[in-house]
Structures are given as structure tokens and as C-alpha cells.
DONUGU-589200 format. One line per field, with one value per residue (C-alpha): x, y, z; residue in one letter; chain; residue number from 1. Coordinates in nm, 3 decimals. Layout:
# residues N
c1	(X|...)
c2	(Y|...)
c3	(Z|...)
residuo	(A|...)
cadena	(A|...)
num	(NUM|...)
//
This chain:
# residues 93
c1	(-1.159|-1.380|-1.521|-1.835|-1.833|-2.112|-2.226|-2.259|-2.281|-2.018|-1.739|-1.380|-1.051|-1.000|-0.691|-0.599|-0.520|-0.149|-0.125|-0.204|0.070|0.328|0.227|0.242|0.586|0.725|0.575|0.727|1.073|1.043|0.945|1.240|1.484|1.328|1.366|1.724|1.798|1.652|1.785|2.072|2.427|2.397|2.739|2.760|3.127|3.026|2.769|2.958|2.732|2.360|2.192|2.104|1.875|1.670|1.621|1.559|1.309|1.131|1.110|0.971|0.709|0.593|0.579|0.384|0.134|0.089|0.021|-0.230|-0.406|-0.427|-0.581|-0.831|-0.933|-0.953|-1.050|-1.052|-1.408|-1.444|-1.712|-2.009|-2.039|-2.321|-2.101|-1.818|-2.045|-2.162|-1.806|-1.695|-1.976|-1.939|-2.211|-2.508|-2.596)
c2	(1.080|0.804|0.539|0.337|-0.039|-0.143|-0.450|-0.295|0.079|0.141|0.392|0.278|0.459|0.496|0.686|0.769|0.404|0.370|0.070|0.297|0.542|0.269|0.083|0.399|0.499|0.149|0.141|0.476|0.385|0.037|0.173|0.413|0.136|-0.103|0.150|0.226|-0.146|-0.193|0.117|0.243|0.118|-0.211|-0.167|-0.540|-0.512|-0.326|-0.587|-0.899|-0.999|-0.932|-0.610|-0.473|-0.195|-0.438|-0.692|-0.435|-0.252|-0.576|-0.668|-0.322|-0.334|-0.680|-0.562|-0.255|-0.474|-0.688|-0.381|-0.238|-0.574|-0.609|-0.261|-0.340|-0.684|-0.603|-0.236|-0.080|0.008|0.340|0.331|0.563|0.845|0.652|0.344|0.560|0.719|0.379|0.253|0.560|0.540|0.304|0.039|0.124|-0.113)
c3	(0.109|0.249|0.021|0.078|0.039|-0.199|-0.003|0.342|0.281|0.551|0.506|0.459|0.518|0.140|0.030|0.392|0.466|0.546|0.310|0.014|0.107|0.166|-0.151|-0.361|-0.233|-0.281|-0.630|-0.730|-0.601|-0.751|-1.093|-1.092|-0.997|-1.247|-1.529|-1.425|-1.420|-1.768|-1.942|-1.727|-1.688|-1.497|-1.326|-1.262|-1.167|-0.848|-0.744|-0.843|-1.131|-1.081|-1.184|-0.838|-0.963|-1.170|-0.891|-0.617|-0.839|-0.920|-0.550|-0.462|-0.738|-0.624|-0.261|-0.370|-0.556|-0.243|-0.027|-0.276|-0.320|0.060|0.083|-0.193|-0.067|0.307|0.351|0.697|0.797|0.976|1.248|1.218|1.471|1.643|1.677|1.810|2.071|2.190|2.215|2.413|2.670|2.966|2.989|3.207|3.491)
residuo	(M|N|E|T|T|P|S|T|G|R|K|T|A|G|A|F|D|V|R|V|I|I|G|A|L|L|G|I|Y|G|A|I|L|L|L|M|G|L|F|G|D|P|E|T|D|K|T|G|G|P|N|A|N|L|W|A|G|L|A|L|V|V|T|S|A|I|F|L|A|W|W|R|L|R|P|I|V|V|P|D|S|D|D|H|D|Q|L|A|R|P|P|E|H)
cadena	(A|A|A|A|A|A|A|A|A|A|A|A|A|A|A|A|A|A|A|A|A|A|A|A|A|A|A|A|A|A|A|A|A|A|A|A|A|A|A|A|A|A|A|A|A|A|A|A|A|A|A|A|A|A|A|A|A|A|A|A|A|A|A|A|A|A|A|A|A|A|A|A|A|A|A|A|A|A|A|A|A|A|A|A|A|A|A|A|A|A|A|A|A)
num	(1|2|3|4|5|6|7|8|9|10|11|12|13|14|15|16|17|18|19|20|21|22|23|24|25|26|27|28|29|30|31|32|33|34|35|36|37|38|39|40|41|42|43|44|45|46|47|48|49|50|51|52|53|54|55|56|57|58|59|60|61|62|63|64|65|66|67|68|69|70|71|72|73|74|75|76|77|78|79|80|81|82|83|84|85|86|87|88|89|90|91|92|93)
//
């Protein structure tokens, strides 16, 4: 699923960028931990005071947001087939 950048018309990696996959997984796990920290038993006696699920979930959601913002702000541009052919060929003398 390639996307085209509006300013240059070049194709980007889109949903196949590894930052999207990592950001989505971190976001899903973070949301689950965040919800468990808010609505589940905090079990603060096991952690010595802080609610570990809440803080770990919050950290994962923030990290996920950073990955997804990085993907959105600096997309990876996929070279056209013509560019790829020129890169693969050795220079002529």
C-alpha cells in the first residue's frame, strides 16, 4: 500500500514502513496496560507503591505516538523503477 506525497508526487513506503508496525503494536499494548492500570486492581503492594500497569501503559502510548509522528513527518521515499535501474547499473566511462 504505497502512498504518494502531495508535494513531490513520489511514492512512500506507507503502511509497510516498520515504524507503523512498531508504533501500532506499542500503542495496542500500551492501551491495554493503560486501561488495566485505570480500571483493574492496581496491586501496589507487589510494586512497592506505584501502579506499574498505568505507568508502563502511559510510556508505551507516548512511545507509540512518537513512532507514528516520526513516520508521518519523515516518510521513506521509495525510488521509482527508473531510479532503481540507474542505481543498479555501473557508470559508463
